[in-house]
N, C-alpha and C positions, 0 to 999 in steps of 0.2 A: 709635246710634239709640236713644233710651229709649222703650220701647212700654208701659210701666207708669202708671197715671196713681190720682193721688190723687182721690176724686170725695168731699164732704161729708165729709172726715176719714179713709175707706177707702181703702186702696189694692189698686189693682186688679192683676193681671200682666196679659199679653198675650192667656194662653189666658182668663182671665178676660173680659176684655173683647171680646174674638172670640167669648164663648158668646153673651155679651150682646148685641150687634152681630150675631147672625144671628136671635137669638128677639124682640127691643122692637119694631124698624120696623114687625114682621109682624101684632102684637098691636095691634089698632085701640081696645083699650079704654083704650091708655094716650094719654094728649093728642100732638098732633103736634109742638110742641118739642120735646119728649122723645123722640120716634122720629127727628126728625131730628138731634137729637144722637149716637144712635146709627147713623145711617144713616151719618153722618160717620166717628165710630171703623170701622165697615164698609171704607169706601172708603178711610183714612188706613193698613189693617192690610191690605189686599191684596195686599200684594207688589209693585204696580206705582210705577213709579217718577214718575208724573205721576198729578196729581186732576183733573178736573173741577169747576169753578164758576162760578156765575152772577153776572153783573156783574147792575147794581139796575138799569138801566135809567133812570138820572137823564138824559140827555139824547138818549135813543132807546131803539130797542127793546133790551129785555134779550137776552144773546147768551151763550153758552157756550164756556166758553175752558179751556186746559188749562194747568195751573202745574205744575211740576218741586217732588216733596217735600222736596229738597235745599234748594231754594230756599227753603222755606215757611220751615225749620231755619233756614238763615242769617237770614230776616229777625227770627224770632220771638229768636234771640240777640241781635240787635242791640237789641228792645224790655226785653229782661231787664236787658241791660247799663246801658239809657239811664235806666232807673227803679230799675236795682240792687238786682232782686227774686232773692231767693236762695231752697233750697232751702226748701220748706215752709210758705213765704209764702204767705197766704190772699190767692185771685183770686175775684173772683166773677162768675160769666158768666150775662149778662141779658140777653144780645141772642143773635138767632136764629142756630144753626149752621147753617141752612142757607146761610148767604149769609157773605163773605169775613170779615168782623170777628170773626164767633162762631167761625168754624173756626180760625181764627187764636191763639183766645185759648185753645181747646184744644193748639194745638200751643205756645204756649208755656208753658203749665200742663205738659207731657208734658216737652218739652225743660230746663225750669229745676224741674220734681218741685216743681210750686207745688202745694198743696193747692186745689185746685178746687169752689168751691161752686157747684150749677146752682139753676138756678129758672129760672119761665114768662118769656120776655121779654116783659115790657109794663112799663104806666108803673108800673103796682102792685109791680113787682119788690122793693122796700122792705120792703113789709108782711112778709117772711118774713125780715129781716135782723134778724138776734138776736144776734151776733156781730162782734167788730171784722174789719174787712177791710183788706188791706195795698193792694189794687189794682181797680179797675172800670174797666172801658170801657163807654160811654153813649150814646147820644145826646140831640141836643138835647131832645126831648119826654121824656125818661126824667130828663134833667136839671132842667128846671122842675117837676116833680114831686116830686123831690129836696129841693126849696126849702120844701115844704111842712112837711118834718120834719125840725126842726134837730136833735132825738135821734137819728136815722138818722146825718144828719151827721159825729157827734161818731165815728163806729165805721169811719167809713171816712179812710186816710191819701193817698190818690191817687185821683184820678178823669184816666181821659183821655177827653177829649169829641171826637167825630168824627162821620162821616157827613154831615155838612152844616155847612154857616156857621153862626154864630151871631151872633144881632142882637145890636144896643147894646143893648137892655134888659135881655138875658139874661145877656151879660157884665157889667153893672152888677150883677146881682144876686147875681153870683157873689162879688164881691171880696171881701164879709166872711163868706165861710163857714168850716167848719175846714178841710174836704180841700182839697191843692193840686190845683188844678185845670188841668188841659193841652189845646191843644185841637191837632189833630193833620191833615194833609196827607197824603193818597195815595187810592188806587184799588183796586182790584180788581186792576188790569195791574201794579200796582206790590207787590201782595203786603200788602197796607192801608197804615202812613201808611212816610213816607220821609221827613219832617220835623215837629217838634213846636214850639208855644210856648207859655209858661207867661201861663197867664190871669191868676191873680190870685196875690196876695203881693208882694215886694218886687221878684221877679224877673219880672214881669209884662212882656210885650212885644207890639206887632205882628207881630214879624218870627219868619219859620220857621226854624228852624234843622236842618239834616242832621243824620240818624244818620251813626255814623262808616261807612266807605267807601261814601257816597252823596253826588253832588254835582250841580250845576244850571248851567244854560246858557239860552238865548232864542235864537228866530229872529228875523226883521226887524220881525217884529212884536208880538216881547215874549212870545211864547208861550213856556212853560213846557218845557223838553227837559229830563229825568230820567236820570241816568248811576246806575246801580249796581252792587258788584262779585257780586252774584246772579244777575241776569239779564242772556240773552245781548247785547240789545241796548238801546239809549236807548228812553225812553218820552216819546212825544211828544203835548202836552199841547193842552187848549184854554185852559188858564188864564193870565189875563193877571197878570204878576208884575213888581214893579220888582226888579231884581234887584240886592241888595247888595254879594255877591263868591260864589263858586262854591259857599258853602256855605248862605246868608242870602238869603233874597227876603222882601215884602210881598206876598202876593195881594190883587188888585183886584178880579178878579171871571173869569166865564168868556166868551170870546170869542163864542161862539154864544148869547150871551146880550146882546153888548153894541149897544144903541141907536143908531142912527146916525140925528139928526134934524136936518136941516136942516147936514151935514155936522160934526157936534160929536158926537164920542163921548161916550154916557151910560154908566156901568156900572151894571146896577140895582142890585145890591149895595151899593153904596158911597151910593148914595140910599136906601136902606133902612134903611140904619144909621140915618141923619142924621135919618128922621122915626120911626123905631121908639117911640119915646117919646109917639107921640101917637096910635097907634092900638093898642086893648088886643086886637082880634081878629086872625087870624093872615091878613098880606096880600104882596104882590107887587107890586112896576115891572115893568112888561111894555113894549115896542112892539109898536105894529099899524102897517099903512101909512096913508099917509098923501097925497095927489097933490100939495103943496106940498112938504113938508117932508120926503118919503121916508118916514120911519118918526117918528108920536109918541108919545110918553112919555104912557102910561095907570098907573094905580093898579086894583090888585082888592084888594076885601077880602071876607074869607069870613063874609060874615054874611048872613041873609036879609031883615035891613032897616036905616036910618037916617033918621031924623026931622030936619027940614028945618033945624032951628035946630043939630043935630049935623053936619050935611053944611058947615054954613056956618060954622063954627067952625073944622071942619076944614081946609077951606079957606082960611079967614085964616090959620090956622095955618101949616099948607103955604107960605105964601107967605112968610112970615116965614124959612123955615126954608134954603128953596132957590131959587136962581133962576131966569130965564127959560125957559133951557133944559132944567131938571129939572124942571119944576112941570107934573104933570101934565096934562093937555090933556082928561081924561073920568076918570072914578071909576067901575067895575063893581062891580057885588056878584053873589056866587055863593053857594048855602047851604052847599055843601062843597067843598075843592078837591080835585081826583084827585090820589091820591097811587099812588107806588111800592109795591111790597111791605115797603119797609124803612121806610117813612115820608115818604119825600123829596118834595116837591110839583113835580108836572109840569107844569114850565114851559112846556115845548113844546106840550104839550097845550092849556094855556088860550091861549095867545096864537095859535095856529091856528083857536080855535073863540071868539075874541074876533070874527073879521071875520063871523060870521054874525050874532052878537049873541042868538042866538035863547033861550039860556038862561042869560043875564044883565040885569039891573037896570042901565040906564044912568041916572046922575047929569052932566051938563056942569059 
């Protein structure tokens, strides 16, 4: 296992990394993201076979799980091989080292002897990008930010987009930019991504393909089951997929987000893609209890207000895009969506709070 690391062009030995990792996390004058970076370095080099990591809390309360360091290295090698990353290639780390995506970029840099450029994990990460880079993992919010900087795009060869589903409008915007953009499927429990699809270019596809040594199956409800050659047991997910074969699938949505309205199963993510061009603000489709239907489809928009003209036009456009089963029965406004620490919308929290409607403005 390689324990040296190239950071911003300077190679640090294990002894140097350990020294920094003992000192920097305790230095309150340093930014928190930088201290988290060295907290992980300290954990990685502590001689223990496992490391504790935080899940993001997308579908419930965040929790701490243990991951084998040897499994993390094997996962890192799969990503290095897939993207053909080689020694001294430059990778930009603009994700927090507190969570698995950031941690794994550090492991990949160590394992593949990459030159890791580090900076503050924010939507402004592009401000300090002044040299070409081969590989950058980002979340959708950072991807949207990059779209404003055509000259920065020219500096990047490959982008790995993850952390959340991407809506149709973002996917459309990505089609004609310079970097090759890939969307990943994975989670903390699978040590980041286990499948990847290309978003733009001639090989763009909605089909996720497994990395080497990984295969898929489904249960009787079409929920994805993941088998890997680096984990001790299969990972059972809440994701509904259309399985093409044991190595490929099309993602449809999460079982815990499915709306059962009058016996019709509705996938919010699919509805959101259909109407993404109609709404400029951030929004979600979700379901709330209904005496007749069991659940009814509602639209929640992150905004303070909407005019009657805008509302009427939106309803008109929605009816053109959606059938009667998927048409929102109500529209709610909320000034700011609750988010996880990694920027994902807390859908379950929003859905549960809709029952009281105390903090929402309702438009029927």
